[in-house]
Structure formats: structure tokens, C-alpha cells
Steps between C-alpha positions, in 0.01 A plus 500: 500500500813693593829320477745675733878448529741735688861492597617698802841541662509613859152650461580684179294415192737386234262380233141385446243378251120531555313338215127491431414154387173375356442144364878438496572817297698809618270790436741772623790513748711742696861401548862620526639267239693771310641664806203743549140459621257499213161350383500287192176558308410188310245402238381148407580554142776757519706362797703788648339834400675747733726534804369768738771613739409562862668838522600650831424176691764291685445128463308465833255775389466350146434161661210638713365698209507184275294300745251779555469588132448134392247436773302808404526493124511131414171510300615784280841341437344168410258675250801682345698177483211321306453791260871517396 
């Protein structure tokens, strides 16, 4: 399941969070929590493993990329999460 939150102001994307959730656990997420768009790569045992910056993407582009990426790669991200 994708959990999506976005904040806009006059049509401009100000912030967002797109989280991949499975069995009430966040597997990975894209967000703008630190003032820039990035993906938090998580592991079940290791918690936060890496922040991968969405370089050269404005928030709206990063938001669209996040949804597309998580819908396409959710199986791989879940397997990675379980292994780490």
C-alpha cells in the first residue's frame, strides 16, 4: 500500500511524503522532510540505511517519480527491507 501526503500552495508542490507500507511497516519512503526530495532506504534490522537524493528534480517531478518507482519496484524494495 502507498501512503501519500502532499502539501500544495496555489498549485505549487511545497512538500510530500510517499511511503510504501506493508503489514503496518514502512518499507521505504520518498519525502521532503529535510528540505529536499529524497528516498529513505530502510531495513527491518538496520532502520535507516541511506538517503538517496532526487537530484535535478523539482518537488512535483520527484513526487511523480516516487509514485511510479514504488508502484513498479515494490517487490524488490520489500525483499531488500527483509534482508537488511
